[in-house]
KEKOLTI-118426 format. One record per residue: residue number from 1; residue in one letter; x, y, z of N, C-alpha, C in turn. Coordinates in Angstrom, 2 decimals, always signed. Example, Ala and Ser with C-alpha at 12.3 -4.5 7.8 and 13.67 -1.06 7.14 Angstrom:
BEGIN
   nr  rest       nX       nY       nZ      caX      caY      caZ       cX       cY       cZ
    1     A   +13.19    -5.69    +7.80   +12.30    -4.50    +7.80   +13.20    -3.30    +7.80
    2     S   +12.85    -2.25    +7.08   +13.67    -1.06    +7.14   +12.90    +0.03    +7.87
END
This chain:
BEGIN
   nr  rest       nX       nY       nZ      caX      caY      caZ       cX       cY       cZ
    1     M    +0.45   -33.48   +70.08    +1.28   -33.93   +69.44    +0.10   -35.03   +68.76
    2     P    -0.42   -34.97   +67.34    -1.07   -36.07   +66.98    -0.69   -37.15   +67.02
    3     V    -1.35   -38.43   +67.50    -0.77   -39.53   +66.82    -0.78   -40.22   +65.63
    4     L    -1.92   -40.03   +64.97    -2.26   -40.11   +63.96    -1.28   -39.04   +62.70
    5     P    -0.82   -39.83   +61.45    -0.15   -38.59   +60.63    -1.38   -38.46   +59.40
    6     H    -0.93   -37.33   +59.04    -1.91   -36.81   +57.84    -1.96   -37.29   +56.42
    7     R    -0.15   -37.75   +56.21    -0.12   -38.05   +54.67    -0.17   -39.76   +54.60
    8     V    -1.46   -39.68   +53.52    -1.92   -41.12   +52.99    -0.71   -42.33   +53.36
    9     Q    +0.36   -42.02   +52.90    +1.43   -43.22   +52.94    +1.95   -43.26   +54.55
   10     D    +1.83   -42.63   +55.28    +2.53   -42.54   +56.39    +1.45   -42.96   +57.87
   11     L    +0.26   -42.73   +57.30    -1.36   -43.30   +57.81    -1.23   -44.87   +57.60
   12     L    -0.49   -45.16   +56.10    -0.83   -46.62   +55.79    +0.61   -47.25   +56.47
   13     A    +1.22   -46.97   +56.79    +2.55   -47.39   +57.32    +2.59   -47.42   +58.85
   14     F    +1.64   -46.75   +59.30    +1.40   -46.35   +60.88    +0.66   -47.93   +61.14
   15     A    -0.79   -48.02   +60.34    -1.72   -48.78   +60.78    -1.07   -50.58   +60.06
   16     E    +0.05   -50.34   +59.15    +0.67   -51.36   +58.74    +1.45   -51.93   +60.19
   17     S    +1.99   -51.31   +60.80    +3.39   -51.61   +61.76    +2.39   -51.41   +63.50
   18     H    +1.09   -51.27   +63.18    +0.21   -51.46   +64.54    -0.90   -51.98   +64.68
   19     A    -1.61   -52.90   +63.47    -2.62   -53.68   +63.41    -2.32   -55.13   +64.06
   20     D    -1.41   -55.71   +63.34    -0.73   -56.92   +64.31    -0.67   -57.16   +65.89
   21     I    +0.04   -55.86   +65.96    +0.67   -55.42   +67.59    -0.84   -55.50   +68.34
   22     W    -1.61   -54.90   +67.71    -2.79   -54.73   +68.46    -3.68   -56.02   +68.57
   23     A    -3.94   -56.60   +67.56    -4.47   -57.64   +67.50    -3.82   -58.90   +69.09
   24     E    -2.46   -58.71   +68.91    -2.28   -59.80   +69.29    -2.18   -59.15   +71.09
   25     R    -2.20   -58.36   +71.26    -2.47   -57.63   +72.75    -4.12   -56.88   +73.05
   26     A    -4.34   -57.39   +72.50    -5.46   -56.43   +72.73    -5.97   -56.50   +74.22
   27     A    -6.34   -57.83   +74.87    -6.41   -57.72   +75.76    -6.08   -56.65   +77.13
   28     E    -4.31   -56.57   +76.64    -3.84   -55.57   +77.36    -3.72   -54.22   +77.36
   29     I    -4.31   -53.88   +75.60    -4.42   -52.03   +75.56    -6.16   -52.18   +75.41
   30     G    -6.93   -52.85   +75.74    -8.51   -52.79   +76.16    -9.40   -52.85   +74.60
   31     L    -9.00   -53.42   +73.94    -9.50   -53.73   +72.38   -10.06   -55.15   +72.61
   32     S   -10.91   -54.45   +71.83   -12.25   -56.26   +71.39   -11.24   -56.67   +70.27
   33     S   -11.14   -58.26   +70.22   -10.75   -59.09   +69.41   -11.00   -58.65   +67.72
   34     A   -12.42   -57.93   +68.04   -13.68   -57.37   +67.11   -12.99   -56.03   +66.35
   35     Q   -12.45   -55.67   +67.57   -12.15   -54.45   +66.86   -10.45   -54.63   +65.87
   36     A    -9.93   -54.87   +66.86    -8.23   -55.17   +66.44    -8.19   -56.06   +65.28
   37     Q    -9.25   -56.83   +65.15    -9.81   -57.59   +63.41    -9.73   -56.54   +62.46
   38     R   -10.88   -55.74   +63.02   -11.16   -54.47   +61.59    -9.85   -53.34   +61.23
   39     V    -9.08   -53.44   +62.20    -8.09   -52.56   +61.96    -6.93   -53.18   +60.87
   40     I    -6.97   -54.95   +61.40    -6.17   -55.38   +60.19    -6.89   -55.48   +58.70
   41     D    -8.20   -55.46   +58.89    -8.87   -55.69   +57.68    -8.78   -54.62   +56.63
   42     L    -9.28   -53.50   +57.59    -9.00   -52.24   +56.86    -7.66   -52.12   +56.58
   43     T    -6.79   -52.06   +57.03    -5.49   -51.54   +56.93    -5.07   -52.38   +55.28
   44     G    -5.29   -53.88   +55.21    -5.33   -54.64   +53.76    -5.90   -53.89   +52.64
   45     A    -7.50   -53.25   +52.92    -8.19   -52.66   +51.87    -7.64   -51.65   +51.43
   46     A    -6.91   -50.52   +52.69    -6.47   -49.46   +52.48    -5.62   -49.13   +51.37
   47     R    -4.27   -50.35   +51.78    -2.90   -50.54   +51.53    -3.51   -51.19   +49.32
   48     A    -4.72   -51.92   +49.39    -4.95   -52.54   +48.01    -5.64   -51.20   +47.55
   49     A    -6.38   -50.72   +47.95    -7.03   -49.32   +47.48    -5.83   -48.52   +46.45
   50     R    -4.88   -48.34   +47.55    -4.23   -47.45   +47.18    -3.29   -47.87   +46.10
   51     E    -2.87   -48.86   +45.78    -2.09   -49.57   +44.70    -2.95   -49.54   +43.73
   52     R    -4.36   -49.72   +43.90    -4.82   -49.81   +42.38    -5.18   -48.16   +42.12
   53     A    -4.98   -47.25   +42.82    -5.04   -45.51   +42.79    -3.92   -45.75   +41.56
   54     G    -2.69   -45.99   +42.23    -1.91   -45.93   +41.67    -1.31   -46.50   +40.08
   55     M    -2.12   -47.56   +40.10    -2.32   -48.03   +38.82    -3.16   -47.85   +37.69
   56     A    -4.21   -47.20   +38.15    -5.00   -45.87   +37.94    -4.59   -44.96   +37.13
   57     A    -3.34   -44.02   +38.11    -3.10   -42.62   +37.84    -2.23   -42.92   +36.41
   58     N    -1.31   -44.01   +36.64    +0.03   -44.61   +35.90    -1.02   -44.73   +34.17
   59     A    -2.09   -45.79   +34.12    -2.80   -46.07   +33.31    -3.62   -44.47   +32.95
   60     A    -3.66   -43.64   +33.78    -4.51   -42.26   +33.18    -3.01   -41.61   +32.20
   61     R    -2.04   -41.24   +33.04    -0.69   -40.78   +32.40    -0.70   -41.48   +30.88
   62     A    -0.45   -42.28   +31.12    -0.27   -43.32   +29.41    -1.42   -43.20   +28.77
   63     A    -2.57   -42.82   +29.40    -3.65   -42.65   +28.42    -3.64   -41.13   +27.74
   64     A    -3.44   -40.73   +28.25    -3.38   -39.09   +28.11    -2.38   -38.84   +27.17
   65     L    -0.62   -39.26   +27.69    -0.06   -39.60   +26.25    -0.09   -39.83   +24.94
   66     E    -1.46   -41.05   +25.49    -1.70   -42.13   +24.11    -2.89   -40.81   +23.20
   67     Q    -3.69   -40.30   +23.85    -4.39   -39.42   +23.23    -3.51   -38.32   +22.34
   68     R    -2.76   -37.82   +23.54    -2.21   -36.57   +22.49    -1.52   -36.64   +21.40
   69     I    -0.82   -38.59   +20.98    -0.07   -38.81   +20.21    -1.08   -39.04   +19.15
   70     A    -2.33   -39.74   +19.49    -3.29   -39.40   +18.03    -3.74   -38.63   +17.71
   71     I    -3.96   -37.32   +18.69    -4.46   -36.16   +18.18    -3.38   -35.09   +17.60
   72     D    -2.72   -35.26   +17.70    -1.24   -34.62   +17.15    -1.19   -35.17   +15.23
   73     A    -1.78   -36.51   +15.18    -1.46   -37.32   +14.21    -2.99   -36.67   +13.38
   74     L    -3.54   -36.91   +14.00    -4.79   -36.29   +13.64    -4.60   -34.79   +12.96
   75     Q    -4.48   -34.18   +14.14    -4.16   -32.66   +13.38    -3.39   -32.24   +11.87
   76     A    -2.12   -33.15   +11.75    -1.26   -33.35   +10.93    -2.22   -33.94    +9.59
   77     A    -2.97   -34.91    +9.78    -3.63   -35.45    +8.53    -4.72   -34.53    +8.08
   78     L    -4.93   -33.84    +9.15    -6.41   -33.10    +8.97    -5.84   -31.82    +7.89
   79     S    -4.62   -31.61    +8.73    -4.00   -30.04    +7.92    -3.66   -30.34    +6.52
   80     E    -3.02   -31.56    +6.52    -2.28   -32.01    +4.91    -3.46   -32.10    +4.15
   81     S    -4.54   -32.63    +4.41    -5.84   -32.74    +3.27    -6.46   -31.67    +3.08
   82     I    -6.56   -30.50    +4.26    -6.90   -29.24    +4.20    -5.71   -28.65    +2.78
   83     K    -4.73   -28.37    +2.49    -3.95   -28.24    +2.13    -4.03   -28.59    +0.99
   84     G    -4.43   -30.05    +0.76    -4.46   -30.40    -0.62    -6.01   -29.78    -1.28
   85     I    -7.02   -30.23    -0.17    -7.99   -29.04    -0.97    -7.92   -28.17    -1.24
   86     R    -7.46   -27.39    -0.64    -6.90   -26.11    -0.86    -6.77   -25.85    -2.20
   87     L    -5.46   -26.77    -2.91    -4.58   -26.51    -3.48    -5.37   -26.90    -4.90
   88     F    -6.15   -28.03    -4.68    -6.57   -28.39    -5.97    -8.09   -27.76    -6.22
   89     G    -8.61   -27.18    -5.32    -9.79   -25.88    -5.53    -8.96   -24.52    -6.59
   90     E    -7.90   -24.22    -5.56    -7.36   -22.92    -6.30    -7.08   -23.09    -7.49
   91     S    -6.20   -24.05    -7.55    -5.56   -24.64    -9.64    -6.74   -24.83   -10.59
   92     T    -8.11   -25.43    -9.92    -8.81   -25.48   -10.64   -10.03   -24.33   -11.10
   93     G    -9.58   -23.44    -9.78   -10.67   -22.07    -9.58   -11.84   -22.48    -9.64
   94     D   -12.08   -23.57    -9.10   -13.89   -24.48    -8.49   -14.08   -23.89    -7.34
   95     D   -14.87   -23.03    -7.20   -15.21   -23.13    -5.51   -16.53   -23.72    -5.22
   96     A   -16.52   -25.09    -5.44   -17.24   -25.81    -5.61   -17.11   -26.99    -4.67
   97     V   -15.16   -27.23    -4.74   -14.32   -28.16    -4.09   -14.40   -27.68    -2.92
   98     F   -14.50   -26.48    -2.01   -14.88   -26.05    -1.00   -16.15   -26.51    -0.16
   99     A   -16.96   -26.05    -1.40   -18.49   -26.45    -0.70   -18.73   -28.40    -0.45
  100     A   -18.04   -28.77    -1.73   -18.13   -30.38    -0.89   -17.24   -30.95    -0.47
  101     A   -16.10   -29.88    +0.08   -15.52   -30.47    +1.49   -15.70   -29.98    +3.10
  102     E   -17.19   -29.08    +2.91   -17.51   -28.49    +3.77   -16.69   -27.48    +4.45
  103     I   -15.80   -26.61    +3.84   -14.76   -26.48    +4.55   -15.06   -24.45    +3.90
  104     P   -14.56   -23.69    +4.53   -14.70   -21.86    +3.82   -13.81   -21.89    +3.02
  105     L   -13.88   -21.18    +1.58   -13.55   -20.64    +0.96   -12.15   -20.00    +1.18
  106     P   -10.62   -20.12    +0.62    -9.76   -19.41    +1.58   -10.06   -17.61    +1.31
  107     A    -9.45   -17.14    +2.44    -9.31   -15.04    +2.68    -8.33   -14.89    +1.37
  108     Q    -9.09   -13.94    +0.70    -8.80   -13.36    -0.57    -7.38   -12.53    +0.00
  109     R    -6.38   -13.22    -0.39    -5.39   -12.09    -0.04    -5.42   -10.55    -0.52
  110     S    -4.50    -9.55    +0.12    -4.39    -8.33    +0.11    -3.51    -8.17    -1.02
  111     P    -3.54    -7.55    -1.79    -2.81    -6.99    -2.90    -1.14    -6.66    -2.65
  112     A    -0.14    -6.94    -2.90    +0.85    -5.74    -2.40    +0.61    -4.56    -2.86
  113     P    +0.88    -3.51    -1.99    +1.24    -2.17    -2.11    +1.81    -1.69    -2.91
  114     P    +2.01    -0.73    -4.16    +2.91    -0.43    -4.72    +3.97    +0.03    -4.51
  115     P    +5.30    +0.07    -5.35    +6.27    +0.33    -4.72    +6.51    +1.73    -4.23
  116     P    +7.29    +2.67    -3.39    +7.66    +3.49    -3.10    +7.85    +4.86    -4.25
  117     Q    +7.67    +5.96    -4.18    +7.86    +6.99    -5.12    +9.43    +7.50    -5.16
  118     P   +10.43    +7.45    -5.97   +11.59    +7.27    -5.71   +11.51    +9.11    -5.33
  119     T   +12.48    +9.61    -4.56   +12.44   +10.80    -4.68   +14.19   +11.38    -4.37
  120     D   +14.26   +12.55    -3.89   +15.34   +12.75    -4.43   +16.21   +12.22    -4.94
  121     L   +16.53   +13.24    -6.37   +17.28   +11.98    -7.45   +18.21   +13.02    -7.16
  122     S   +19.74   +12.90    -7.68   +20.37   +13.59    -7.75   +21.97   +12.94    -8.73
  123     A   +22.73   +13.45    -9.12   +23.86   +12.83    -9.79   +25.35   +13.16    -9.56
  124     R   +26.34   +12.02    -9.87   +27.39   +12.23    -9.56   +27.94   +12.00   -11.11
  125     L   +29.30   +12.32   -11.78   +29.68   +12.13   -12.49   +30.97   +11.45   -12.54
  126     V   +30.89   +10.20   -13.41   +31.88    +9.19   -12.63   +32.84    +9.44   -13.64
  127     P   +34.39    +9.05   -13.65   +35.93    +9.59   -14.16   +35.74    +8.47   -15.82
  128     G   +36.34    +9.06   -16.31   +35.93    +8.11   -17.85   +36.62    +6.88   -17.78
  129     D   +36.97    +6.59   -17.06   +37.47    +5.45   -17.32   +36.93    +4.30   -16.44
  130     A   +35.66    +4.71   -15.78   +34.45    +4.01   -15.22   +33.45    +3.42   -16.73
  131     G   +33.28    +4.48   -17.30   +32.38    +4.12   -18.32   +33.00    +3.83   -19.93
  132     G   +33.88    +3.20   -20.03   +33.91    +2.47   -21.32   +34.78    +3.51   -21.94
  133     G   +35.59    +4.57   -21.48   +36.42    +5.98   -22.04   +35.47    +6.73   -22.03
  134     G   +34.13    +6.85   -22.26   +33.41    +7.87   -22.40   +33.03    +9.15   -20.97
  135     G   +33.17    +8.39   -19.92   +32.56    +8.43   -18.94   +30.94    +8.12   -18.25
  136     A   +30.63    +8.59   -17.66   +29.18    +8.19   -17.53   +28.58    +8.66   -15.96
  137     V   +27.54    +8.80   -15.74   +27.02    +9.23   -15.09   +26.28    +8.16   -14.12
  138     A   +26.33    +8.65   -12.83   +25.49    +8.20   -11.87   +24.08    +9.11   -11.36
  139     I   +22.79    +7.82   -11.70   +22.03    +8.53   -10.93   +21.83    +8.07    -9.47
  140     L   +21.34    +8.90    -8.44   +21.14    +8.79    -7.06   +19.40    +9.38    -7.11
  141     F   +19.21    +8.06    -5.98   +17.86    +8.40    -5.38   +17.25    +7.79    -4.23
  142     K   +16.44    +8.28    -3.41   +15.79    +7.44    -2.32   +14.41    +6.74    -2.88
  143     A   +14.29    +5.44    -2.17   +13.25    +4.84    -1.93   +12.93    +3.92    -1.12
  144     I   +12.56    +3.73    -0.01   +12.31    +3.27    +1.09   +11.11    +2.68    +0.96
  145     D   +11.32    +1.07    +1.15    +9.73    +0.59    +0.97    +9.97    -0.16    +2.68
  146     R    +9.01    +0.47    +3.21    +8.01    -0.10    +4.54    +7.52    -1.38    +4.46
  147     S    +6.73    -1.41    +3.31    +6.00    -2.74    +3.59    +6.22    -4.10    +3.45
  148     N    +7.55    -4.15    +3.33    +7.99    -5.61    +3.09    +7.45    -6.62    +2.37
  149     A    +6.69    -6.39    +1.50    +5.71    -6.79    +0.52    +6.35    -7.80    -0.65
  150     G    +7.80    -7.80    -1.00    +8.62    -8.05    -1.93    +9.35    -7.56    -2.44
  151     S    +9.94    -7.71    -3.45   +11.23    -7.11    -3.99   +10.78    -6.47    -4.76
  152     I   +11.70    -5.01    -5.49   +11.23    -3.99    -6.57   +12.45    -4.05    -7.31
  153     T   +11.61    -3.42    -8.06   +12.81    -3.48    -9.54   +12.84    -2.34    -9.91
  154     Y   +13.84    -1.20    -9.80   +13.35    +0.52   -10.31   +13.77    +0.33   -11.78
  155     L   +13.21    +1.40   -12.54   +13.25    +1.18   -13.61   +13.63    +2.38   -13.94
  156     V   +14.81    +2.60   -14.79   +15.43    +4.21   -15.31   +15.37    +4.39   -16.53
  157     R   +14.66    +5.44   -17.03   +14.17    +6.12   -18.15   +15.08    +7.34   -18.31
  158     R   +15.61    +7.64   -19.52   +16.26    +8.59   -19.99   +15.63    +9.04   -21.49
  159     K   +16.01    +9.92   -21.52   +15.74   +11.05   -22.77   +16.37   +11.80   -22.70
  160     L   +17.21   +11.38   -23.84   +18.26   +12.32   -24.81   +17.80   +14.28   -24.75
  161     P   +18.47   +15.23   -24.92   +17.59   +16.67   -25.72   +17.17   +15.89   -27.18
  162     S   +18.06   +15.18   -27.80   +17.78   +14.77   -29.41   +16.63   +14.07   -29.15
  163     E   +15.82   +13.67   -28.67   +15.02   +12.77   -28.30   +13.72   +13.01   -28.15
  164     R   +12.63   +12.36   -28.22   +10.92   +12.52   -27.74   +10.52   +12.46   -26.77
  165     E   +11.02   +11.00   -26.91   +10.46    +9.92   -25.26   +11.18    +9.32   -25.08
  166     F   +10.75    +9.27   -23.27   +11.52    +8.36   -22.81   +11.49    +6.97   -23.10
  167     S   +13.08    +6.25   -22.29   +13.04    +5.08   -22.55   +14.15    +4.24   -21.86
  168     I   +13.55    +3.09   -21.61   +14.08    +2.34   -20.40   +15.64    +2.10   -20.67
  169     V   +16.89    +2.56   -19.75   +18.16    +2.12   -20.00   +18.51    +1.28   -19.07
  170     G   +18.08    +1.03   -17.58   +18.22    -0.08   -16.87   +17.75    +0.05   -15.96
  171     T   +18.10    -0.88   -14.97   +17.33    -1.09   -13.54   +17.83    -1.18   -12.44
  172     V   +17.62    -0.85   -11.11   +18.23    -0.93   -10.06   +17.44    -1.68    -9.07
  173     G   +18.05    -3.17    -8.50   +17.14    -3.78    -7.50   +16.95    -3.07    -6.22
  174     S   +16.25    -3.97    -5.43   +16.07    -3.72    -3.94   +16.82    -4.08    -2.96
  175     Q   +18.37    -3.35    -3.08   +19.12    -3.68    -1.93   +18.92    -3.09    -0.61
  176     R   +19.04    -4.30    +0.17   +19.24    -3.73    +1.41   +20.16    -3.20    +2.43
  177     G   +19.91    -2.20    +3.25   +21.30    -1.59    +3.87   +22.39    -0.86    +2.93
  178     R   +22.71    -1.16    +3.53   +23.54    +0.17    +2.85   +24.40    -0.34    +2.03
  179     S   +24.51    +0.47    +0.53   +24.88    -0.16    -0.60   +26.52    +0.95    -1.44
  180     T   +27.18    +0.76    -1.73   +28.06    +1.54    -2.50   +27.97    +1.17    -4.23
  181     L   +28.80    +2.46    -4.79   +28.98    +1.88    -6.21   +30.13    +1.80    -6.79
  182     G   +30.47    +0.42    -6.05   +31.68    -0.24    -6.46   +33.13    +0.33    -6.94
  183     S   +33.40    -0.13    -7.73   +34.60    +0.53    -8.51   +34.29    +1.67    -9.13
  184     S   +33.51    +1.50    -9.64   +33.42    +3.06   -10.42   +33.45    +4.18    -9.71
  185     L   +33.24    +4.29    -8.53   +33.14    +5.86    -7.40   +33.80    +5.48    -6.46
  186     G   +35.04    +4.66    -6.61   +35.52    +3.74    -5.68   +35.34    +3.63    -4.31
  187     S   +35.91    +4.28    -3.27   +35.03    +3.91    -1.69   +34.24    +4.52    -1.72
  188     A   +33.37    +5.54    -2.83   +31.96    +6.00    -2.06   +31.17    +5.04    -1.71
  189     S   +30.51    +5.68    -0.53   +29.64    +4.69    +0.15   +28.08    +5.63    +0.01
  190     L   +27.15    +4.85    -0.26   +25.32    +5.60    -0.10   +24.85    +5.58    +1.24
  191     P   +24.34    +6.57    +1.79   +23.76    +6.91    +2.77   +22.15    +4.89    +2.67
  192     R   +21.94    +5.00    +3.92   +20.81    +3.78    +3.90   +19.44    +4.52    +2.93
  193     G   +19.04    +3.77    +2.09   +17.58    +3.74    +1.58   +17.95    +4.69    -0.06
  194     V   +19.73    +4.92    -0.43   +19.57    +5.54    -1.38   +20.41    +4.47    -2.23
  195     K   +19.78    +4.86    -3.14   +20.47    +3.61    -4.67   +20.69    +4.16    -5.56
  196     A   +21.59    +3.26    -6.71   +22.02    +4.23    -7.65   +22.49    +3.48    -9.08
  197     F   +22.21    +4.08   -10.21   +22.21    +3.91   -11.26   +23.28    +4.36   -12.02
  198     I   +24.40    +3.95   -12.79   +25.19    +4.51   -13.05   +25.16    +4.04   -14.77
  199     D   +24.62    +5.29   -15.46   +24.71    +5.16   -17.08   +25.78    +5.44   -17.95
  200     D   +26.10    +4.43   -18.21   +27.56    +4.31   -18.99   +27.57    +4.35   -20.51
  201     A   +26.03    +4.60   -20.90   +25.80    +4.46   -22.61   +25.54    +5.92   -22.94
  202     L   +26.00    +6.83   -22.21   +25.94    +8.36   -22.57   +26.50    +8.22   -23.88
  203     P   +26.41    +8.98   -24.94   +27.22    +9.20   -25.98   +28.92   +10.06   -25.37
  204     A   +29.63    +9.61   -26.18   +30.95   +10.51   -25.63   +31.20   +11.90   -26.31
  205     G   +31.49   +12.70   -25.52   +31.60   +13.89   -26.11   +30.54   +14.91   -25.89
  206     A   +29.19   +14.27   -25.70   +28.10   +14.90   -26.12   +27.73   +16.25   -24.82
  207     D   +27.31   +17.17   -25.48   +26.55   +18.38   -24.17   +25.46   +17.47   -24.05
  208     L   +25.40   +17.05   -22.51   +25.08   +16.59   -21.50   +23.89   +17.32   -21.05
  209     S   +23.92   +18.70   -21.02   +22.74   +19.27   -20.89   +21.24   +19.23   -21.22
  210     G   +20.60   +18.96   -20.41   +18.85   +18.84   -20.77   +18.96   +17.50   -21.25
  211     V   +19.66   +16.30   -20.87   +19.56   +14.62   -20.39   +18.72   +14.78   -18.99
  212     Q   +17.49   +14.35   -19.30   +16.07   +13.90   -18.14   +16.29   +12.36   -18.00
  213     Y   +16.23   +12.48   -16.90   +15.73   +10.78   -16.17   +14.72   +11.03   -15.61
  214     T   +13.84    +9.63   -15.01   +12.98    +9.44   -13.87   +13.11    +7.92   -14.01
  215     I   +12.69    +8.00   -12.64   +13.05    +6.46   -11.64   +11.46    +6.42   -11.51
  216     Q   +10.71    +4.75   -11.62    +9.93    +4.07   -11.02    +9.80    +2.92   -10.80
  217     G    +9.08    +2.19    -9.62    +9.42    +0.84    -9.10    +8.71    +0.49    -9.55
  218     E    +8.80    -0.71    -9.76    +7.61    -2.10   -10.19    +8.14    -2.79    -9.31
  219     R    +6.18    -3.84    -8.55    +6.43    -5.21    -8.14    +5.71    -5.88    -8.45
  220     G    +6.20    -6.99    -9.26    +5.52    -7.67    -9.88    +5.13    -7.05   -11.36
  221     A    +3.35    -7.63   -11.40    +2.77    -6.33   -12.66    +2.64    -4.87   -12.23
  222     A    +2.67    -5.12   -10.92    +2.20    -3.48   -10.10    +3.27    -2.10   -10.46
  223     L    +2.83    -1.21   -10.59    +3.63    -0.05   -10.85    +3.63    +1.06    -9.62
  224     G    +4.81    +1.24    -9.40    +4.61    +2.50    -8.14    +4.45    +3.65    -9.08
  225     P    +4.94    +5.15    -8.05    +4.49    +6.65    -8.94    +5.91    +6.50    -9.52
  226     M    +5.31    +7.65   -10.17    +6.94    +8.23   -11.50    +7.59    +9.09   -10.03
  227     S    +8.62    +8.81   -10.21    +9.83   +10.29    -9.61    +9.45   +11.43   -10.29
  228     Q    +9.46   +12.31    -9.99    +9.53   +13.85   -11.27   +11.08   +13.70   -12.08
  229     I   +10.80   +14.12   -12.94   +11.86   +14.31   -14.14   +12.99   +15.11   -13.28
  230     Y   +14.37   +14.69   -13.82   +15.28   +15.09   -13.28   +16.21   +15.39   -14.12
  231     T   +16.72   +16.75   -14.35   +17.44   +17.44   -15.75   +18.75   +17.58   -15.42
  232     L   +19.75   +16.78   -16.01   +21.23   +17.49   -15.51   +21.30   +18.82   -16.62
  233     V   +22.32   +19.82   -16.01   +22.42   +20.67   -16.38   +24.02   +20.90   -16.41
  234     I   +25.10   +20.17   -17.02   +26.32   +20.09   -16.80   +26.89   +20.22   -18.23
  235     G   +28.02   +20.68   -18.62   +28.66   +20.20   -19.76   +29.12   +19.15   -20.44
  236     S   +30.07   +19.57   -21.13   +30.44   +18.39   -21.67   +30.89   +17.01   -21.29
  237     I   +30.85   +16.30   -21.23   +31.20   +14.92   -20.22   +32.92   +14.68   -20.43
  238     N   +33.51   +15.19   -21.48   +34.70   +15.09   -21.49   +35.34   +16.34   -20.87
  239     E   +34.66   +17.29   -20.26   +35.34   +18.44   -19.67   +35.15   +18.04   -18.35
  240     C   +34.49   +17.54   -17.63   +34.48   +17.33   -16.40   +35.46   +16.83   -15.38
  241     G   +35.90   +17.42   -14.33   +37.12   +17.42   -13.86   +36.81   +15.66   -13.00
  242     T   +37.87   +15.64   -11.94   +37.88   +14.98   -11.09   +38.51   +15.18    -9.57
  243     D   +37.56   +15.16    -8.61   +38.20   +15.30    -7.34   +38.83   +14.52    -6.45
  244     A   +40.05   +14.82    -6.56   +41.30   +13.26    -6.33   +40.62   +12.88    -4.86
  245     S   +39.84   +13.33    -3.84   +39.87   +12.63    -2.36   +38.52   +11.50    -2.83
  246     S   +37.50   +12.20    -3.79   +36.08   +10.83    -3.88   +35.93   +10.52    -5.37
  247     R   +37.00   +10.95    -6.16   +37.19   +10.41    -7.60   +35.67   +10.77    -8.02
  248     V   +34.86   +11.84    -7.65   +33.90   +12.24    -8.07   +33.53   +13.42    -8.31
  249     V   +32.88   +14.03    -8.85   +32.38   +15.53    -8.85   +30.71   +15.33    -8.91
  250     L   +30.18   +15.67    -8.05   +29.00   +16.40    -7.86   +28.42   +16.72    -9.19
  251     A   +27.21   +16.38    -9.85   +26.61   +17.05   -11.05   +25.66   +18.02   -10.81
  252     R   +25.37   +19.34   -11.55   +24.75   +20.30   -10.87   +23.46   +20.03   -11.79
  253     A   +22.63   +19.69   -11.67   +20.86   +19.32   -11.97   +20.05   +20.37   -11.09
  254     A   +18.90   +20.42   -12.26   +17.92   +21.02   -11.81   +16.60   +19.69   -11.93
  255     A   +15.92   +19.61   -11.44   +14.44   +18.73   -11.18   +13.51   +19.78   -11.87
END
């Protein structure tokens, strides 16, 4: 079994507990006075060196922490300054601002994709009390936006048989998740991705055969593709029955 410990602190403890004893008993244990004194001197020097190393390690840790705090503060200041330079350069439209600051021009933002084309248009007749006395038609359509590039407003256009042009009669927001038609259709729930517009401004008692609708998405200034024209082929809105279970009747239509 080794006499001398391997760990530094144990080695120092061994030296400090033996140095003076060896000096006192040098002749008894076969050591010269010079040898014993050398052990005493080197023990003191080793202890002092270890203490200096400990203080240096503490100072190094403190210096590393101080450096990290200083670097974080510098990074925050630089980031804030760059944001200010970019904001000034973009607001003035002057690329020379970036050249003067010796930073690169901001990357061009990719334009948001156009809204998806509404598909699968269908219709439901709403009971007369939901449309202000004359009844109404709920136009349903699918529009699933997978880009998550911003909200979409869907423009609903209608053309009556007596009209030559389509005109906007309302809008539908880009609701997320499942939607309902509210009190107009009782508890009717729409499947995911299906949206609805209730047209309650139809002429009461009019023959609705030939009424046409189109849906088109709008995101900012970008318009998406128009849906196919959807044509109602039902009779008078006052003649439509009511399904007692759902309080709606699916309208027959031809795209």
